[in-house]
C-alpha positions, 0 to 999 in steps of 0.5 A: 719388065714383068710384075716380078722380075728375076733378080741376080745379085753378084757380090764380090769381097773386098773390092775398092770402087776406085780401083775399077775402070768402071769408076774411072781408074785409068789402068784397072780393066773391068770391061764387064762392069763397064758393060753393066754400068753402060746399061744400068745405074752406077751409084757413086757414093754407096757404102757398106753398113759395116766394113767387114765381111760377116756383119756387112753381109748381115746388114745387107741381108736384113736391111738393118744396122749392125747394132740393131741385130748384134752384128758386132764382128766376124763371129757374131750370130745372125739370129734366125728370127731376123727377116732377110730379103730372101725371106720376103722374096720366098714368101712372094713366090721367088725361088731363092738360091745362094751360090758362094759365101755369105758368112752366116754365123749360127745354126741357121745357114739358109736365112730365107734361101731355099737352097745353098749350092756350095758350102761357105768358105769360112767357119759358121761357128763361134770359133771366130771369137778372139780373146783380144776382141774381149780385152779390147772391149774391156779396156775400151781400146786404151791398152791396145798395144798390150792387148795385141802384143801376143797376137799370133798372126798379123793380117799385114803380112799378106800386104807385103811383096813377099805375101804376093804369089803368082799362079799358085792355086789355092782354096779361094780360087777353087771356091770361086770357080765352084761358086761360078760354076754352080751359079751358071748351071742354076741359070741354065737349069732355070732356062731348060726346066720350064719354071714359071715363077721368078728367082733370086740368085745370089752369086757371092765370090771371095775375090779380090779379097786376100790372099793376093795370089792371082792366076798368071794370065791376069797378072800378065795383063798388067805387065809394065802397067803404070800402077799408082802407089800410096803416098805417105806424107811426112806427118802421117802419124798425125793423121791417125785417129785412135781408131786407126791406131787400134787397127794398125796394132790389130793388123800388125802393120808395124811388124812389116815394111809396108812402104817398100815401093817394090812390094807395094807395086807387087801388091797393087798389081796383084790386086788389079789382076784379081779385080779383073779376075772377078770382072770376068766372073761378072761377064760369065754371068751376064753372058749366061743371062743373054744365052738363056734369054733370062736377061729380058726379065732379070734385074742385075745388081753388082756390089761388094761387101766392103773395100780394102785400104791396100796400104793407103795411110799405112793401113791394111784390110778394112774395118775403118770408114775411109773411102777405100774401106767403106765405100763400095761399087754398086751397079744396078741394071733393070731390064726395062732400061730404067736410068740406063747409063746414068750415075747417082751421086748421093749417098746410099747404103747396101741396106737399101737392097732389102727394100729395093728388092721388096719393091721390085717383087711387089712386097708391101707387108714388111717389118721395120728396117733401116734401108731406103728403096733405090727405086722409090721417089725418096731415093732422090733425097739429097739430104739423107744421112747414111750410117755405117758402124765398125766395132770389131778390132777397136775397143770403142763403138765407132759410127760413120755418118755421111750426108752430102759432101761431108763425112763424120767419123765418130769414135766413142770417147775419143776425138772425132773426124770430119771431112769434106769429100768434095775438097778432100776426097782422100780424107787428109784434112780433119775439119773438127776440133778446137780450131774448126771454122763455124761452118764446120762446127755446125756440120759436126754438131748436126751429124753428131746429133743424128748419130746420137739420136739414132744410136746409144754408144754406151749401150752398144759397148755393153751389148757388144761385150756381153755378146762376146762373153756368151759366145766365148762360153758356147764356143768352148762347149762346141769345141769340146764336143766337136760340133759345127754349124757348117752347111753341107749342100748335099749335091748329088752328081748322079742327078741331072742339072734340072733336078740338081738345081731346081729340086 
């Protein structure tokens, strides 16, 4: 591997690690992720720093926790004075290019990338800021049913059998096809252009995020498949935390039948199909590296910004700390074959990508960050605590701490949850509370201490609400003037590929 290898970062959106063949699922077909893992390192306890698109990606880019950068929700500004891994690598001589979504909110739509080859798929403005977010923060989540009573649309509708459509072309498919085409063309242009310096290419896709409308060819791959459905215990409601109740009200899960077996089968089959669709995109990029000869000096990283509950526990989408929402696939392949074909069992975080990329690029002069390089000796420290935050659709600060086999859900002002993932991987048995065993009390005290040593929940709640007030005012002004921060790539199809992608 050269002193400065190329880096290809492939991001999916809302992919559940457990629903891939690469992570052991017996039905879901992911041959290209399998191929990547066979020659790379598969991280088996990788977590997003925030199980939601915009803040999760902001944390990934900056290597910092959400409360450190004000990444409160899907409408929160990523400040232009926050260094990202793209800034560090650009300064180190890399050509930094983004194809696809990154969900940047604010006037800076590059954040260290020299060029973006596509628009984003979502708005970059403060029009994401919702009145219910403000009311939830003002009431600290204690009046969520009233706050949500006038919510005009619910995400849960897309998780019913009727919400699944087959072979219906839509904007998200068009977007991913363009994202993929631009990324492939960039790699080809790099190969033909005689460029000497290294590159960082981020190819970031929408799928398998909803809508769950797979192309027919992928739907047919799972004809008659043995598709596993959620299990709903009779005492399911007793397992819901205050965070869960807030989220279910926010998503409107009570407005739809999310336990209908036929509907669940269609939902899971469609999701399997979209995972395979995304896997094919990974294969196309790997093939392009092989065909151009770039694979010989390119580190390939595959990850997802977060997962999806897919009706597990009667919950939908993300925004919570359960494994299907917060744990993500993470695979890294090094051209020199470092740890090829191995798995890494200890908890890691997507904020680790910034120091990892800096180490690979030889960047030593860095500002403080919260990640830990995956290629440093410290990465093998099994006692590390990995944190995640989730604040958007709940009224109170929520923080997760994972250390070894234990995961702790801290819900500010409400009862916490402690789980032993070795013995209870689905997180059904809460080990905290008045009847907790002494061993678990000690674990809880340790993890709670680590959270409160690192974060100030009361300050987080205050800063979050203040941010929402400011953004609401600015949103209203921008809306009145018709202003937008959306990125326009400005590609000119009269130019050849080399000029198009390298200039």
